[in-house]
Every structure is written in structure tokens, then in C-alpha cells.
C-alpha positions as CSV (number, residue, x, y, z in Angstrom):
1,M,58.0,37.6,-4.1
2,F,54.3,36.6,-4.1
3,A,54.8,33.1,-2.7
4,Y,54.0,34.1,0.9
5,M,50.5,35.1,-0.1
6,E,49.5,31.7,-1.5
7,L,47.5,30.7,1.6
8,E,45.6,34.0,1.6
9,W,44.7,33.6,-2.0
10,M,43.6,30.0,-1.5
11,V,41.4,31.0,1.4
12,S,40.0,34.0,-0.5
13,A,39.2,31.8,-3.5
14,V,37.5,29.2,-1.4
15,L,35.5,32.0,0.4
16,I,34.4,33.4,-3.0
17,A,33.4,30.0,-4.3
18,V,31.5,29.0,-1.2
19,A,29.8,32.4,-0.8
20,S,28.8,32.6,-4.5
21,S,27.4,29.1,-4.5
22,A,25.6,29.3,-1.2
23,F,24.2,32.8,-1.4
24,G,24.1,33.5,-5.1
25,H,20.4,32.9,-5.4
26,F,19.8,35.8,-3.1
27,E,21.5,38.1,-5.6
28,A,19.5,37.0,-8.6
29,G,18.3,40.5,-9.3
30,T,21.8,42.1,-9.0
31,P,23.5,42.7,-12.4
32,T,26.4,40.4,-13.2
33,P,28.9,43.1,-13.7
34,R,28.2,44.5,-10.2
35,R,28.6,41.1,-8.6
36,L,31.9,40.6,-10.5
37,I,33.2,44.0,-9.5
38,R,32.4,43.3,-5.9
39,W,34.6,40.2,-5.9
40,L,37.4,41.8,-7.9
41,L,37.5,44.7,-5.4
42,Y,37.7,42.2,-2.5
43,L,40.6,40.5,-4.2
44,A,42.3,43.8,-5.0
45,I,42.1,44.9,-1.4
46,T,43.4,41.5,-0.3
47,F,46.4,42.0,-2.6
48,A,47.0,45.5,-1.5
49,L,46.9,44.7,2.2
50,G,49.3,41.8,1.7
51,H,51.8,44.0,0.0
52,T,51.5,47.1,2.3
53,V,50.5,46.5,5.9
54,G,51.3,42.8,6.0
55,R,50.0,39.4,6.5
56,P,48.2,39.8,9.8
57,W,46.0,42.6,8.5
58,T,45.3,40.5,5.4
59,W,43.9,37.8,7.7
60,V,41.9,40.4,9.6
61,W,40.4,41.5,6.2
62,I,39.7,38.0,5.0
63,A,38.0,36.9,8.2
64,G,36.6,40.3,9.4
65,L,34.8,41.3,6.3
66,P,32.4,38.3,6.2
67,L,31.8,38.6,9.9
68,I,31.0,42.3,9.7
69,G,28.9,41.6,6.6
70,A,27.0,38.8,8.4
71,G,26.3,41.1,11.4
72,F,25.0,43.9,9.2
73,H,22.9,41.4,7.2
74,I,21.2,40.0,10.3
75,W,20.6,43.5,11.6
76,W,19.2,44.8,8.3
77,C,16.9,41.8,7.8
78,R,15.5,41.9,11.3
79,R,15.0,45.7,11.0
80,N,13.0,45.2,7.8
81,G,11.0,42.1,8.8
82,I,12.9,39.6,6.7
83,N,14.1,36.2,7.8
84,P,18.0,36.5,7.6
85,L,18.4,32.9,6.5
86,T,15.6,32.4,4.0
87,A,14.8,36.0,2.8
88,Q,11.1,35.4,3.6
89,P,8.8,37.0,2.8
90,R,10.4,36.9,-0.6
91,D,8.2,39.6,-2.2
92,R,9.1,42.1,0.6
93,Y,12.8,41.2,0.2
94,H,12.6,41.9,-3.5
95,A,10.8,45.2,-3.0
96,L,13.4,46.4,-0.5
97,R,16.2,45.5,-3.0
98,G,14.3,47.4,-5.7
99,W,13.7,44.4,-7.8
100,T,10.5,43.6,-9.6
101,T,8.8,40.4,-8.6
102,K,7.8,37.9,-11.3
């Protein structure tokens, strides 16, 4: 029953691994439970889409969410005077996130 979703799960797992490794340092001030819940919610929605509306919409979700997120990220960073690739100036980025700087 679940065999048809193997590719979707593999792509989702790779996306999570790459995103966590590549961008995790930008989330240093976010509590671990919140980060875990975010990924679990992503996987739950992937599962629900695959078993309700079907495979094409699962791929729209898997590809579309990062693209929408990247677009919002670039807009938000530019609007707030932050470099979207380096999060510089770092103290301003931390202040906008509500984190205390060390």
C-alpha cells in the first residue's frame, strides 16, 4: 500500500538532511522542539497529500514549499536590511528574530 510513496519519502528525507545541514546554523536560537515539530509537520503533510489528493500534489508540495519559502526569505531579508545568503549584519538578524546576542 505504501510502496508507491517511496520516492517521495526519499526526496523528502534528502531535502530535510540537506536543509538542516546547510541552514541549521541560521536557526541556532530556535528551540530544538520547534525545529523538530516543523519537520514532523512537513512529513505529516507529505504523507496526507500522498494518501488523499495523490502523487502529483505531493510533488507540488515537496518542490513548492521550499521555493515559496526561499522567495519569502529573500523578500523578508531585503525588506529588513539583511543579506539573504549570509544573514549579515548578524546582530540585526538576531534582533529581528528576538534572540539575544552573545
